[in-house]
C-alpha positions in Angstrom: 44.2 1.9 16.2 43.3 3.0 19.5 40.0 1.8 21.0 38.4 2.3 24.4 35.3 0.5 25.8 33.0 3.1 27.5 30.4 0.9 29.4 30.7 -2.7 30.7 26.9 -4.0 30.8 26.0 -7.0 32.7 24.2 -9.9 31.2 20.4 -10.2 32.0 17.8 -12.8 31.6 14.7 -11.8 29.4 11.4 -13.6 29.5 9.6 -14.5 26.2 6.0 -15.4 26.4 3.8 -16.6 23.6 0.0 -17.4 23.6 -0.8 -20.4 21.8 -4.6 -20.9 20.8 -5.7 -24.6 19.8 -9.2 -25.9 19.4 -9.6 -29.1 21.3 -12.8 -31.2 21.2 -14.6 -28.1 19.7 -13.6 -25.7 22.4 -10.9 -23.0 22.1 -7.9 -23.7 24.3 -5.4 -21.0 25.3 -1.9 -22.0 26.3 1.0 -19.8 27.7 4.3 -20.8 26.3 7.4 -19.1 28.0 11.2 -19.4 28.0 13.9 -17.1 29.0 17.0 -15.9 27.2 20.2 -14.3 28.6 21.6 -11.5 26.8 24.0 -8.7 27.3 23.0 -4.9 26.4 25.6 -3.6 23.8 28.9 -2.2 24.9 29.8 1.2 23.6 33.3 1.5 22.1 35.3 4.4 20.7 37.9 4.0 18.1 40.2 6.3 16.3 43.1 6.5 14.0 45.6 9.1 13.9 46.6 11.2 10.9 49.5 9.5 9.1 51.3 9.7 5.7 49.1 7.2 4.1 45.7 7.8 5.6 43.5 10.4 7.1 42.4 10.5 10.9 39.1 9.4 11.7 36.9 8.6 14.9 34.1 5.8 15.1 31.7 4.8 17.8 30.6 1.1 17.7 28.1 -1.0 19.7 29.5 -4.4 20.4 26.4 -6.9 20.7 25.8 -10.5 21.3 23.8 -12.4 18.7 21.2 -13.0 21.3 20.6 -9.3 21.8 19.1 -9.0 18.4 17.2 -12.3 18.3 15.0 -10.6 20.9 13.5 -8.4 18.3 11.0 -9.6 15.5 12.5 -9.0 12.1 10.1 -6.2 11.4 11.5 -4.2 14.3 15.2 -4.8 13.2 17.0 -1.4 12.3 18.4 1.4 14.4 19.2 0.3 18.0 20.4 2.6 20.8 22.9 1.8 23.3 21.9 0.9 26.9 21.2 4.0 29.2 24.6 5.5 30.1 25.4 6.4 33.7 26.6 10.1 34.3 30.0 8.5 34.9 29.9 6.6 31.5 28.8 9.9 29.8 31.8 11.7 31.4 34.1 9.0 30.2 32.6 9.2 26.7 33.2 12.8 26.5 36.8 12.5 27.7 37.5 9.8 25.2 36.1 11.5 22.3 38.0 14.6 22.9 41.2 12.6 23.3 40.2 10.6 20.0 39.2 14.0 18.2 42.6 15.5 19.1 44.8 12.5 18.1 42.8 12.0 14.7 42.4 15.4 13.7 44.7 17.6 15.7 43.9 19.8 18.7 41.5 22.8 18.4 43.1 26.1 18.7 
């Protein structure tokens, strides 16, 4: 099954900050706790399968993500995630690859 990666995101460091409030000697004290996490934005892949004797053709788009990418979001915010912003060149490549995948999976348009 052919597969092509569209973008090649770089790793980046994300700062996580948290305020901690404690009562010490009857007074409210506020502390700042912070740490950083390195993650890589998702890579966009296009995969396709040609029509054959035992199967239908199909095209799929996948986001390849590090576990750390999802850990930066609180549980209540998990769900739909978008790819990183694609450059003009990434979009042009995506269009070319999708057209090739479509033609190989479903046949050329007339």
